Structures are given as structure tokens and as C-alpha cells.
N, C-alpha and C positions, 0 to 999 in steps of 0.2 A: 544394590537391585540396578538404577538404573547406571551405574559402573559395572556392574558385566554385560549390562545389552549394546553401552554407552560406546565403553571401555575412560574415556579422558576425553569423550565428547560430550560426556552425559555435565563437565558442569555448563558447557557453551547450549546445551538442552536447557536445560536453568534459566540461565538468562534468556536463552528464547521465551522462554512462558515465559519472563516474567513481563517480558515488552506487549507481547503478545497481549497479557491484563491491563497494560496502564492504553492499551490503543483501547479498548474493548471499555476501560476508564473515560474516554474520553469519546467516546460515545461512536469512533466510527463505523459509518455507514461494514454491513458483514459482507458482501462483493470486496469490499477491502481486506476485508480482515480475512473472507478465509483464502484467499490467494496470497496474502502471505504467510502464512498459514502450512503451504502446501509450499510457498518459497521455503519456506525453516526447513524442513522438512527433506527437501529435495537432498542442501545444504547437509546438516547433520550426517545424511547415510550418503555423503561421499567423505564428506570430512573421516567416518567411521572406515570406508571403505579406505583409501588410503594410509588409515592409520596399521591397516587388517593385511594394507599391497609391507608397509612398507615393513611388519612386525611377526611373519609367513611363519613361527613357532609358539605363535597363542594367542590369544583373545586378546589379553592386556592393556595392546594399546589402540585396536580399534572394537575390543568386547564384539558379543557374541554374532549381532549386525556383518561388521565389520569384516571381520574373521571370516562366516557363511560368503557373503559377494567376494572378498574377493580372492579365494577355494573357484568358487562357479570366473571369474577373470581369466584369474591365471592360466585355468585346467581348461580354458576354449578362447581366449589371447594371447596368449602368455602375460610378461610384465608390465613390459612395454604396453601393449594394447590397455591392460589394464590402470595403469595411469593414466593415458589417454581418456577414458571411458572416464573415469575419477574427477575431471580436473573437467570435461565438458559437464558435467553434472552440475560444479563446484558454481559453472560462471552460468549454470540457466537458473539454478535454487538462485545467485544474488535477483538473476533477471524478477524474476518474481515477485524479488523483498519490493527490490528498491523500485518494483517498474521501469525500466529500462530497460532497451536496447543491446542485446549480449555486446554492439559495436560501439553503445558508449559509454560501453565497461572495458570493449580497450580501448578504446581511445583516451578516455583517466589516465586506462593503471598506467599505455608513456605516453599523459602527458608527464606526469613525476616521474618518470624511468629519467625522461628529461632536465624534468625539473634537478636529478640531480646530478648528475653528471658537465650542472654550471659550476663553474669555479668563480670562485668572487675574488674582483687584484683595485690593490690599494689608493691606482694611478695609471694612465701609459707609458709611454717604452720611458717616459722619461722619469718616471722614478716618484717627483714632487707630491714630498704628505698632501698636498694642496687639492691635488686635483678631484673631480667628480669619479664617488664609485658607477662605474663601468660591469655588466656580467660577460661575461663572453662566450657560446659554446661552437666551439670548433671553430670557423672561419669567423663564424657571423658575430659581430656587435653592435650588441644596443644596448641602450640609452637608458637609464632610470631603472625600472620595481618590469623583473620578467613575472607573470599570468600565469600561471601555469596551467594549461589542455587542463580545461574540464572542472576547470572555473568557473563563478556564474559573471561577465562583462559588465562592467561597469553601464548600469540607467543609466539614459540618455532626456534630458532634462527639457523637454524644444520651447521656449519664453522667446513672445512675439517680442522686439526691442524697437523702443520708435528709431521714425526716421527725417526727427526736427532735428535743425541743429537750433545747437545751446543760444544763436543767436535770432531763434526767426521768430524764439517766445513773445517780445518786442512788438516786433510789427508785426503777427496777431492779432496780436489785442490791440494794437491800436487801429488794421485792417477791420476788425472784427467792432472797432467803436463806431468805426464811419461810415454810417449810409452812400450807397451806391445811385447812381443818380445814373435815369434813362430819359433826356426829356428833363421835365417838370415832374414826373415821379422820383418816388428816393424807394428804395431798394431797403425794406426792411434788414438791418444790422442783429446781428447774431450780441451785441453783446442783448437781449433784450430779456436771455435766457438764460440760466440762472449756471453758475460755471460751477466745474463740475473740482472737484475736489481737490486737489496737489499730493495727498500724500493717496501710493493704492497700497493691497496688504500682498505682501512683502511673499518669494517665496520659498518658502522654505527645505530643501534639494534631499536633507536630510530624512522632514518629514515624509516626503513622497515617494522617499525610500524603504521609512517601513510602511507606507501605507504600501508599496506598490507590496512587498513581500506580505502581507498579511490578508493581501487580495489576491496572490497566489495561498497560498496556506488554504480558504475559507475549498475555497475552486478543490483541490484538492482532496478538499476532503470530504465532499460532493465526487469526487470520480475521476475527477475535470484535470489536467497534467498540463504543466505549463509553464512560461516566463513573461513577466510583462517587460519586451525588447526600450518602451516610450511609454516618458506620462507627455504631456499636453496639459499642464495648466490654464484655466481663462476665467473669467471673471464673477459667473455663475456656478458651473463643473466641470472636471477634469480629468480628460479623455485619458483611459492607462492602453494601453497598446498589448493584446494578449496574442502570444503566437502560442498555439495548442500543440503541444505532441501527437509526437507516429497517434495516428491510431484515432485521433480524437475527430470527434462527428461538430462539426457547426452549431448542428438542433441541439446538443445536449447544452450547450451553452448558455445558447439563446433558451432552455424553457426556462430557467436561473435564476432572472431576472429576480422575483417577490423573496427565491434564494437567495439570493446575493444582501441584495434593502434590508432584510433584518438581520444575517448574518457580518453587513458593517452597521450598520443602525442606521442605516440612509433613507428619505423621504423617496426617495425616488430613484431606479435605477433603471438606467438603460441603454438593454445591448445592440451595437451597429455591428451587423455580420454579415461576409465579412469587409473589411473598410476599404474602399473602394481604386481598388493599382494596390496593394497591401498585402499579404499573408498574412492580415492576424484577426483576430475581432475589438475592438472598440469597444470599451465599456467603461462608458460616464456617471463617474460617483459624483453624486453633491458635495459646494462649498460645504463648511461648515462659516466658513462668513461669506456672504454675497454679496458681492459688490452692483450698484447700483451704474446705472446705464442712464446717461445726460443727453440733451438733442443736441448741444449746442457740442459735445466734443466728436456727431454725429456726420452735421453742420460745416468742423474747422478741417475735416480730414479731405487730406487727397484726395478718397475713394471717389465723393460725394462732390468736388467737382470736376470726376470726370469724367462721369455717362458727361459733360456735359449739352444737356440735356432744358428744358424749361418746369419739362414731368416725371424734374429726378424725389425717386422718395425715397428714407429712410429710414432702415426696417430693422435698425442696432449693432448687434457684434454678436461674432463665429462663437462659437464655445473656445473656442484659445485668442479671442480680444480684437482679431484684427474687425477696424465697422467695416460696416456689408449697406451701400445701399441700389438701390432696383430705378429706372425708368419704366418709369408706366405707359410711357407710347410704347414700347416693346413688346411692355403683355402681349394686348393693350387694355385687360380686363383685366383687375384681378377677385378674390374672392378671399374675405376673412370668416370665417369662425371659431366659437368654441366657447367653451361652458357660464356660465354667471362666473362674473368677476378675477378674470381671470389675463385680463388686459386687454378687452380687441377696446371697447370706448377709446383709453388709452393712443392706443395704435393707429387709430382712424386721423388720433386730430394729431398726434406722428407726423405721418399722409400729409394730411392739408398741412399743417406748419410746415414741410421743408417746401412744396409749393408757392408759399405764398412768402418765406426770405427768401426766393432765387425769381422769382417773372412778378408783371404787370397785371393789369387791372388787362388790359387791351390785347394778353396775350393767354391768359387761357384765361376762363369763370367758371364760376361754381353753382350745376344745382344741389344744397344738400335736404335729403329729404330724412326726415325724424320724427316719425311718430312716435317714438316714446314725449316730444317736443320737450325731451333739458336735456340729451349732451350738446345739438349745432348751435340751439340760440346765438350759440357765445358770440357768433359771426356774423349773425345782421346784422348789416349798417354798413361790410366791406363790400372796399370798388368792385372786387372780384365775384361781387354777386349779379346773378338773372335773373330772378327771383327775389321774394321774401323764403324761406329759409320756412318747406313744404311741413303738413306737420299734418293734416288732412286725406288720409287714400283715396278718398276720390278726384283731392287736389295731383296729386302723385302722378295718379294716372293718363291726368289730359297733361304732364308736364316730360313722363314718359310718350305717351300718345305724343307732342311736341319732337323733341327727341327726334325719331325716325322721321316723319316728316322732312325736320331741317336733316337730317342726315338724307336724304330721299335731294334736298334741293342742292345740297354739295357734291353730290357725284354732274346731274348736271351739267349742274355750278361751274365744277373741277373738267368737264369732258371737254368743255366751247376752249380747254386754253391745253386740249391736249397733257393735261398734266397730272399723278398718281398717285397728290398726294395733299394733305391740307401747305404743309413749306411749305414745296414745289411752288402754290395756285398763289404761295404771297409775296413768295421768290420774283412772280409771273409779270404782277401784279404790281411790282414797283419797281420791276425793271419797263413797264411801259408799254408792257402787251396787249394787244388787240389781244378778243376774242376771236376765234373759227365760227362763224355762221357753222351754226350742224343744224343736219336734218331733224324735227325730234322726237326722241325717244317712242318708244308701244306704250302706253298709258300698261298703269297694271290698274286691277276691281274694280271699278270708284274717283278714279283721277281722271281727268279734262288735263285738255290738249291747250297746254294754250303757248300761242306766237306772238306772247307779252316777250321782249330777254329779260336778261336774270341785268339788276344796278350790281352787279361785280362793288366785294368793297375783303379788308381786312378776312380772312376767317379767325377768329379765334378759338384755340379749343377748349375745351367743356369737357369738363372732371364731374360729372356723379354719383357725388355718396350717399346710400340706403344704408342708411345705421337700425334697423331695422332687419329685415323682408319680410319676417314669417307674416310679419299685422299688416304688408301686404297686399300676403301670400293670402288673407282670409280672409279681407274683408273683399279685395278688388283683382282675383285668382287669375285665374285665364288672362289677363284684360293685360296683366300684372308678369307674367314669365312670358305671351307671345311677344308684346314687347322687347322685356329680354336677353331677347333668345334672339327675335331679328339686330338691337344693337350687337352683342357680342358679338353675331358674326360676324354682322359688317359697316362697322362706328369706324375702325383704326382709319381707313385713307379717310375719315370725314375730320379727326382729329376731336373722335368726340369720344371716354372714357370712363370706365364702369366702377364703379371696388361700392363690394355689397359686401355688409355683415350681418351673421345671424350666428344670434345665444337656441338655433334649433338645429342644431348639425343632426336633423331626417330627414327621411328620404323625398315626405310630404310636401319638403322647402326648397333640399341640394334633388333638386328633382334630376334627373339623366339632359334632359335637354339642357338646362343650366354647366349642369359640370361639362355636357360637351363642347356648351363655345367656350368657359372659363376654364380656358390650363394651369393658370399663375392662379395661387393657393398658398394661407396660411391658415391652416391649424392651430392654435390656441389650446392646452388643455382639455379638455373633456371623460363623460363620468368612465366611456365603457367603451373596448376596441368596437360593437358597431361602432359608435359614430363617428371615431377613428379612415373608420374606413369608407367612409359616407363619407366623410371630408377631401380627401387623399387616400385613397385606394390603395391602403397599406397602413399595417395596425404599426401604431408607437405612441401618438397622443395624448392617450389613455398613461401614459413615462413620466411627461414635463412637469413640470415644479409648479407650473402658476405665474401669476405680477409679469409679464412679458414672455416664457419662455416656448417658445412657437414654435415651430417647425414648416419652413418655404419650400413649399413645388414651384419654383421655376416652367415660366410652358416651354413646353420640347420636351425636357430628360424626363424619368421616374426616380432621380437622381434626390433625395428627401437632408436643406440644410439645415440645422441645430441652430439657429440666431432667439436673437437677450433680445426683446423689443426696448426703444427707446423711451426715457421717463418724460416729463414736459407733466408745469400744475394748472394748476387752474390760475392760479397769478400772471405766470408768464405769456399763456392763450391770451389770456386779458390783457396784457404792456404786448401783443403780441397788434389784436386787433385794436386798443386805441392810438396805439403809430396811425396808422392803414385808412380808418377814420380820418384820424388826423389829414389822412388827402385830398378828401373827397368825397360824393358821399355815389348812391349805385347806382346805375338806370336800369331800373328792373324795364321788363316786356312780363308786365303782367295779360297778354292776352295768352301768356307761355299757359296758365292756369288759365284760360279759359277754350282749352287745344278743343275737338268734338274730333270721332272717330265720322268721316264718307259714310254715309247712305243711317244715318241718325241723327233725329230732332235733338235740338238742345245737350247744352253741357251735361261737362256731370250733376250736373244739380238741378239739372230742369225740371221742370212742372208734372211730376207725375200723373197725374189722376188727370191734365187732358191730350193725353196720348189722344191721336189720332185713330190710331187700332190696338187702344186698348178691349174695344166693346168682340172687337173681331177673337182676341186674344182670349177671355172668360167666356168668347159661343164655344171655342174652340178644345178649353181645359172641363165645360158642363158635358159637353160630347163626349167628349173619348174621354172622359173619367178619369182623368188624369192631369197631373200637374207637374208636366219639365220645362226645369227651360233650353234646353235639348232643342226640345216638341215648338212650341212653343216659336224657338231660331228659326226652322226647318221648314216650320209651316210658312210662316211669313212674313219667309226671309228678308229679315232683319242680326243687327246686332244681337252684340250679346248683351253688352252693356242692359241694351235696354230691352228684352230679353227680362234679363235676368228683375228688375225695376217696374216693370208689369208679376211674376210675380210675386214682390212684395207686395205690393198696391196690392193684389189677391188677398193673398194676408195680413193687410189689414184690414180690410174690408168682410170679414171671416170668412167669405167661396175658400181656401183654403185652409188647412194644417201649419198648423209650423215644421219646418223640419226634423229627421223623428231621423237623422245618424246617416245610415245609407238608404231605407226605409222611402217608396217614393213616399209621396207627401199625398194626405186624401184627401180631399176634395169635399165639398161637405154640399152645397147645391147642386141637382140635379139636373139636366135638361124634362124639360115636362115631356119628350121626342122618348 
């Protein structure tokens, strides 16, 4: 019966039905299956029409369908027009089945025809049997094997080649084990760190080729046609550069990250769409075997020494395995955030260690603030410390307040020399330049004008590291945020730089004021897209792998870079700090931790019970029946810290109730009037 309807094309119809059944078994998407079925039906009808045109005497060749369509076409378009319509219908049917444009099918057919015209011969004009085989097409001579058009071009695998000469290894090892000296101070040698293993994971190009084909097939299953044009293997992830077919939207590919992770059985697939400067989409797939990045190989890399700065920090390697270093002085501040256990604290250690491996105690001084009391205590007692490791939030607030005052003082000192930054100031001072006597600047509120000249001295750069910003904001919120914002906005020229870290990437910790003044940010793995947007103003950090995998946002650009941070162990840090302690003892400036703001009596730990304005504050609270810190600030014209201490004292004495979230405090005692 089917043969009477389609003629000889009935056999092709049975094959088509079997192919569609196999596609149903492989769970092909319904839309793709419907497109292929429609294309097959058009192709069968076109073949039957061609058979009917070939044999107009009866329906045996093309069946009833072919005979009827052939009769209609010959009556309206004659025989030649009927053949033309049949051929066009065949091309359209094939295009629908294969999801390829007719122009691509024509190019493939032309390539096959050209390949058929190639005539091989065994040698050159001399006919020597040992000559290499060549292929000629007309007057064109092509060496080797000719690849027909329409076939897949070879996959490009980009490997990062080492630029070191073999003779350099011994010289580098000799330099690494010998400390550099600057005066009486010895710079720590990189040999204090562990040597990375000599064996690296070899890249198997055949495996990458198979993985690329699997990726193409998985994308095709989701209705995304295209091809992988380049593979870029790295120590942690491998990037596949995928060129989508015509008519494929980038958003279609981006939304498939979770589906690809499940299909490829990978931890997390990150999609970069598009790759800047290229018409491809980058698909980053985690490697089965992950390589560890060591701090020593970053410190010994040319990229680290090329920065030529006292504040060069080691960030790690990019996805291609190239070492990456950055100058903190150019940032000039850095915000680090990420979930617990993702490598945030290790990254802080590598940054501090990179600076210690490159500078003396006269060049860079540290203020380390560690509310957790565990992470940064290993650096206690090294010569670079300006104060002991700060663990008390109140003393941390005092240290930040001192930093703002030091910033203003340095600006006045640089103003007398007519320079714009600390480096120029130190150069003028070393050259013996005399300062210019200027009129005193207009003081800010609460400052006094002093006519005494400054004691000009060499200014060291100061790096302030806060390991957990959330803990400080919880206890000294307004004060900490105010001082951090002032330092981030103005402290670059004064040589004061901030490294802030937090494991709570929420909007109440990373506020808009802090983000506006810290354009350089690093995000480790986070739990949600909301956290990623809070840190980087972009999604992507939720697709990271942890253990040092990070996204780096350089200052002045919106382009994210995926990096793999180096690892440094606790034993390596102890070897470094022991070496530094042998150079000398730190010269602590304990007055830094006793700094108070103008207009406030006592330091952060002052005696709150003997505040001369405490009775006035109690009277105001009882009269207004409100216990608000800001209200006491306005009425008594005092600072925030002082007003907060008064409210806390009232709570201890039972005058007001404890705070209940956003609700105002309840006043227990009221005025008799």
C-alpha cells in the first residue's frame, strides 16, 4: 500500500520512520524532532515528484503522490520547471533535517565535486619513486592531504609554553636560595617556600578532541548548533571556545550552564558569553585532575618582577596557566569576599607574604586587624608591624582613625614639598630639597591650626589588612565605615592602602559607600547570584569551584578575570616570619591604638560612668521618652561613639530596654513632669 502511494520512495520512507524512532528513543527535544520529521516529509514528497516526472506514463516510479504532483507541475511549469521545483524542495527538506542553511549544503556539495577532480600522481616531473605524493587541481599544487570543503577543520589546542631556557633553571635556583640585601636588611629568599612539583599534567589532544565533540553533541541536544573552534587547557579548568551557528542567541547558551554541568558530570560549568574581542562563547569546564598553584612559582615568574613595585601581590594563574601579579599601589585598595572555606584567608596570606618577600621594614609597614584572633597572629613580632595584631574592635576603630589623621598629616607634608605622592616626597627628601614655607591650610571642623613646622622624615607605605570586616561593622559600624570610606577615597597619594576581607557578602557589610571607593574586588565562591552581584555587580561567582578559584575585577574596567589563587601552607608562613624576626624587632607605636576623635573625651576604652554630659543625656531621654543615639548626638552635639556609650550605660542601669531589631528602645523611667 505504501509503495502505491510513494512508489520506490516507500523504502526511504521506512528508513526515515526508523530514524525518527531512534531519535525518540534518545529523548530528542520535541521541537527538534518535529523539524526533522517535516524536513523528511518534504524530502520524500520531492523524491516522489522527481520519480513522477521521470516516468509520466504511470504511478509506478513516483506513486500516486508523485504522479499527481508531477501532473500539476508539468501542466503549469512544463517538465523543466517541474524538475527545478523538485530539486528546490529536496534542498529545503535536507536543510530542515540537518539544520544547515542551503548555502552550506551547496558549499559542501561543491567541495565534494572539487575533491573528485583531484588527480593523484606518484611523483614530480622527474618521476622518481621516492618523491612525496602531491595532489594537483588544474594549475594549483597542494602539498600533503587535501581536506574537502564542508569537512571539519582541525581543532586548535592552545598551550602555554614556558619561556624559560634550560640553562636558567640552575641560575634561578641559585638566586632563590641566596637572600638579597638592602643595607643591613636581608630580603627573604623564595627558597623558604615549598618547591612546586616538576611533573605537570600532560594535555592529551585526542582527549580534548573527544571532549569537544561531546560538548558539541550535548549543545545540539538542547537545540544549540555550532562547533568548538579552540580548546585552551589550564591547571584547573579547560575553556572550550564555541562558535554558535547562525540564528543562535547568546542567551540560549548562557541559560544552559546547569544543564551542561549535569550532562558533562562536572561540578560547575561557567559560560563567558561572549569572549571579549572574539565571536565565540567561552565554556569553562573543570578538569578531572586539578593542579595546585604554588606561591613560589608566582614569585619567581617574570610577571611578578615586571611589576617593579614594593606592593606587588601574587594573585595566582589565569585559566590558561599564565602567572598573574598586580600592583596594590595602582588599585589602590582591594575588597575580598567569599563564602567560608573557599580560600579567602589563604589569599590574604599570599598577598602579605608576596609583599614581605619584596620589601624591607623601612619601605612598608603593616596594620593587621584580625577580629577572629587566629588568622593573622602568625605575623606578630616581625619588623614590618606598626602595632601588634589588633583583635579588639574598639582598638581597630582607633587604628583606622589614626590612619585618617596620618593621611591628612602626610598631605600637609607633601604640600610643603610641592609633590603629589609619597614616592616623589621621599625622592625630594633624599635629594636634600628644602620644604617651601606655605600658609597653613584651612582646617576642617575640630582641627586646630598649628604654626609648628613638620618633622620631615621618610614616609613608609602603610598596608592595613582587615580579615573580617563584618565583625567590625557589627560593633563599630558607623565609625568604621566612615574611616574606611575616607581612606579609600583619599589615601592613595599618602601611601596608605587597604585590603578588606569578609565572608558575609551582604549589602549591610559591603555597602554602596564602600563599593564606590573600592573598585578593585575579588570574589571567591559564593552561594547565590545575589551575593555575586553584591560583590562584583555581575553574576558568575556562584559557578566557581572553591579552593582558591576566584573572579578578579581590575580597577577601571568591567571585565572579569578568572584566576586560581596560589596556596601557601602554615609551615611556609612560619619559616618566613622566623626569618624576618631574626632581622630585628618591630618598633611599635602604641599611641596608634589610643587615638580618639576630636570632641570626644577619653579613648575607646574610656570610663563611661564619669561622662560629664551623661546626666544631660539621661534627662533628654526621660523627657522625650526616646532613647536614640542619633537624637542624643544632635541634642548634645557629641560624636557617635560617645552617644552610643551613653545609651549602653543607660541600658546597664535599667533606664532603657535592650534594642529589639529595628524597633526603638523602650524607656523604663520617665520624667516626673
